[in-house]
N, C-alpha and C positions, 0 to 999 in steps of 0.2 A: 504494500500500500504506500501511497504518497499523498500529498495534499490534493492532487488532481484526480486520483482514481484508486481503485482497489481491485484485486483479482479474486477469483474463486479459491477456496482453500485446497490444499494438496497435502498428501501424506507421504512420507519417505521413511524407509527403514535405515537405521544406522548400521554401518559396517566398521568393525574394529580395524584400526590401522596398526601395522607392526611398529614397535617402539624404535625411536631413533637410536643409533649407536651410542652407548654410554648414557642414555637418558634414564632419569630416575623419577620423572613426573608421572602423574596418573595416566591411565590408558587414554588414547585419542581415537576418536571415531569420525567418520564422514558420512554424509548423505548426499546423494546425487539429485540435483534439481534440474528438471527438463525445462528448457527455455526460461532461464532465470531472469528476473528483473533486476538489473544492476543499479547501484547507487551512483548518481552523478549530480553535479550542480543543476543541470537542466531538469532531471527527473530523479529526485532523491528517494528512490524506492527503498523500502525496508520490509522485511518479513516479520510478522507477528509470530514468533516461535513459541509453540506449546510443546515442551519436551517432557517425555515421561520415560524414566529408566526403572526397570524391574530386575531384581536378582532372582536366583533360583528358588529362594524361599518365598517369593511372592511379595517381598517388600518393594514398594514403589516410591520413587522420589520424582518430583515434578518441578518445573519452573516455567515461567512465562516472561518473555522479553522481546524487544525489537532488535533485530540484527540487520546489517546491511552488507552487501558484497560490492566492493569497489575494484574495478579493473584499472589499477594505477601501476605504472612501471616506468622504465626509462630505456631509451635506445638512441644511439648515435648522439649522445650529449644533450638529449632533450627528454622531458617528461612526456609520457603518453597516458591519456585517460580515454578509456573506451576505444583504444586503437588510434586516436588522433593526437597530434601534438597539443600539449597543454602548457601554457605559460602563466602560472599564477602570479598575481601582483598582491603581495602581502602588505597589510598595514599593521603596525605594531599597536597593541592595546595593552596598557599597563594593568597589572594585578589581575590577570585572567583567572587565576586560581580562586579569587574571592568573589567573582561575579555570581550573584544570585539569579533566580529565574527571570526577574523583571529586567535587571541590567543586561543579562545575556541576550534576552529577546530583542532589546533595543540595539545592541551591538550587531547582532546577526542581521536584523532587518536593514540597518544602514549599510552594512557591508554588502549585502545582496544587491541593494539598490545601486551601489557604486561599482558593482562587478569586481569586488575585492575579496581576497582571502584574508584571514586573520592570523597574525603571528604574535606570539608572546611566550610566557613561561608555560607551566603545566596548566592546561585549561580546566576550569571547574566542571563537575558533572553537568551542571545546568547549561554551561556554554556548549559542551559537547552535544547534549540533547537538542538544544535549539539549532545548532549547526547541522546535525543529522537531519532534522525535520525540514529545514529550509534550504538545504543544498549549498551550504557555505563551507569551503575547505579551510581547515585549521592547520597551522604549523606550531609545534611545541618545542621548547628548549628545556632539556633536563638541567636542573640546578648544578652548578659546579660543586664538586666535592660530595655529591650524593653517593652513598656506598652501593656496592654491586647489587645486593638483595633489594634495597629500596628502589634502585633504578629498574630492576627487573619487574618489580611490582607495578611501577608506574607505567612501563611499556605494556604490560598485560592489561592494565586498567584502560589504557587509551586505545588498545588494538581492537576492542569490541565496537568502537565508533567508526563508521565508514568516513566520517568527515575529517578525522585526524589522519591526514595523509602523509605528514612529514614530521619527523622528530629529529632534533639536533642534539648530538652528544658532544662531550669533550673527550680528550684523549684518555681519561681515566676509565671510560666505559668501553673502550674498544675491545678489551678481552672478552666482553660479554656478548658481543654481536652475534656470534655463531649460536650461542645458547638461546637467543631470542627467535631463532628462525621458525620454531614450531608455533609461536603464538602471535607473531606480528602481522601475519597475512601479507597484504600488499603494501603495508605501511613502509614508506621510504625513510631510511635511516641515513643521516648525514653527520659530517664532522665539522665542528666549528674551527675555522682557520683564519689567521690574521693575514689579511691581504697585503700588509706592508712588508711582510717577510717573503723570502724565496718560496715559490710554489712547492707544495708538498709532493707533487708528482714528478719533480725534476731531480730529486736526489735520492739518497739511501732511504729516506722516510717513506718512499712510495709503497713499501710493503704493508704499511698500516692501513692502506685503503681497501684491502681485501674484505669483502663482505658488506662494504658500504654502498650506498646508492647515489649520494651526492655530496658536494662540499658547500658549506655555508661560509662564504668568503666575505669578511668584513672589509669595507672600503675605508681607508684612512680619511680623516677630515679634509685632507688636501684634495681628495676626489680622484685619486689615481692609485693603481695597484703597482706592486713591485714589477719590474720589467720582465721577470720570468713568467708572469701570467699572460704574456702575449702568445705563448705556446699553447696549443689546444690541450686542455686538461682531459684526463681519462674518464672523468665522471661529470654529470651535469653540475652546473654551478648556480647556486642561489646567491646573488649579490646582495649584501646587506649593508645599508647605509650606516656609517658611524658619524654622521654630521651631528651638530649640537642637538640635544633633545628637543623634540617638537613641543611647543607650549600646550598646556592642558586644554586650552580652549580651541585648538585646531581640530577640525572635524575629521572623521574618517574619509569623507569625500576629498578633502584637501590633501590628506596623506596619500590617497590613491593617485592624485595628480602628481605628487612627488615621485611616485614609482615611475611614471612616464619620463620625468626629468632625469631620474637616475639612469633609466635605460638609454636615453639619448646621450648622456655624459659618458657612459661606459662604451657605447658604440663609437663615439668620437675618439675616445682614447685608443680603442683597439684598432681603429682605422688610421692611426697616425702614419704608419708606414705602408699604406695601401689598403686593399680589401681585408676586412677582419678575417682572421684564421678560424675564429669560433664565435659563438653567441651564447650568452648566459641563458640558463633554462628558466630562471625566475628572478624576481626582484622583491626586496623587503625594505620598507621605510618605517 
């Protein structure tokens, strides 16, 4: 179902999946849906899941929740959503973890009207629910210094929301990326990178990129990147502005316009020596 329509109910039987090598988590199962309704900003389809599990003794456990399936990935340096190139323009929203239902609904409604995605810290459940329902993409940043178990819990919590398509880590979380493979679905995981430093993909540090989906590259206040970033990176790049903080009274619509200015500035910088060798996959202001 989504705000425009709903389908007839369907029933699917769960099939147990073999455990991943070295895995210690609970058993994992799958169900096959014929002609599924995928979640996208245009059609934020979700399923009302009524799940019942029974053991051999006849004990039954049940749950009911909304779930979404998002076909999000990347190829050739760009993000793909439903098989088409997707260039999100993220606007930063402060204190996303503290947004209640009323504030979250207002943020999502404005972002949707401005054709913007929302970028911030770890989003609140209310913001995730509002974004799921209205078709607004979210980007989250894990707090620096978060321990491995707490980071894993946050990723698992966010992964059930189809709107949370992007999560940025710092270097302390890289060792956990492989372990999150079974729970993150199509959520794109990125590494926070300082754009004023040599590009991570040009030196010995390139090995740390394994298992990641994108780089969140911070643009220095001067507005340009280190010269090494003129070379095409191996992963999609989300360019993040580090210009002075935007005043609290600046609207989401105005921040969305700043994304366009950032895109133009980066394109001009990349084109200094002729045709740009690559294009960023997304922008965040």
